C-alpha positions as a printed NumPy array, in Angstrom:
array([[  0.   ,   0.   ,   0.   ],
       [  1.314,   3.419,  -0.907],
       [  0.695,   4.924,   2.547],
       [  2.842,   2.211,   4.111],
       [  5.621,   2.937,   1.621],
       [  5.462,   6.644,   2.426],
       [  5.581,   6.019,   6.168],
       [  8.504,   3.637,   5.802],
       [ 10.416,   6.147,   3.702],
       [  9.706,   9.033,   6.072],
       [ 10.783,   6.957,   9.085],
       [ 14.051,   5.987,   7.428],
       [ 15.617,   9.394,   8.183],
       [ 17.419,   9.228,   4.856],
       [ 15.342,  11.707,   2.86 ],
       [ 15.568,  15.447,   2.587],
       [ 13.158,  17.907,   4.126],
       [ 11.784,  18.725,   0.672],
       [ 11.155,  15.053,  -0.068],
       [  9.541,  14.619,   3.359],
       [  7.195,  17.506,   2.652],
       [  6.325,  16.095,  -0.772],
       [  5.593,  12.677,   0.757],
       [  3.567,  14.25 ,   3.572],
       [  1.376,  16.063,   1.043],
       [  0.868,  12.846,  -0.927],
       [ -0.02 ,  10.944,   2.245],
       [ -2.457,  13.664,   3.293],
       [ -4.182,  13.434,  -0.08 ],
       [ -4.399,   9.633,   0.127],
       [ -5.799,   9.803,   3.662],
       [ -8.461,  12.246,   2.485],
       [ -9.443,   9.93 ,  -0.383],
       [ -9.645,   6.944,   1.984],
       [-11.709,   8.918,   4.472],
       [-14.189,   9.922,   1.769],
       [-14.505,   6.296,   0.629],
       [-15.097,   5.124,   4.201],
       [-17.753,   7.791,   4.765],
       [-19.483,   6.768,   1.551],
       [-19.428,   3.104,   2.555],
       [-20.85 ,   3.99 ,   5.978],
       [-23.753,   5.829,   4.328],
       [-24.423,   2.832,   2.097],
       [-24.518,   0.512,   5.112],
       [-26.926,   2.868,   6.883],
       [-29.198,   2.825,   3.828],
       [-29.06 ,  -0.968,   3.669],
       [-29.957,  -1.228,   7.355],
       [-32.798,   1.252,   6.856],
       [-34.14 ,  -0.734,   3.916],
       [-33.97 ,  -3.972,   5.885],
       [-35.663,  -2.581,   9.   ],
       [-37.837,   0.083,   7.432],
       [-36.443,   2.919,   9.541],
       [-33.267,   4.452,  10.863],
       [-32.781,   4.695,  14.612],
       [-30.706,   7.601,  15.905],
       [-28.564,   7.633,  19.037],
       [-28.182,  10.459,  21.544],
       [-25.446,  11.924,  19.356],
       [-28.001,  12.216,  16.512],
       [-26.007,   9.769,  14.39 ],
       [-27.689,   6.687,  12.952],
       [-27.243,   3.564,  15.037],
       [-25.547,   0.892,  12.961],
       [-25.175,  -2.823,  13.449],
       [-21.96 ,  -4.803,  13.379],
       [-21.825,  -7.331,  10.604],
       [-21.487, -10.923,  11.768],
       [-20.96 , -13.169,   8.724],
       [-21.666, -16.285,  10.807],
       [-25.114, -14.979,  11.765],
       [-26.606, -12.885,   8.956],
       [-29.96 , -11.3  ,   9.799],
       [-31.253, -10.946,   6.267]])
């Protein structure tokens, strides 16, 4: 994975400050992309749960309550 490569390179203490900054910017961009993908997947799971149960239940924090997936005991 590219993020692992970047971290390994930055931890090696063998690269210049300019290269470190370049790698940091690349890592930041990759983290942002991953975060967006995770948020999208979370929304999809919430929709699937809503469709299965017919409603979304919200917690005290006003975020939808989700269910952990247990492949050995599917509920659908």
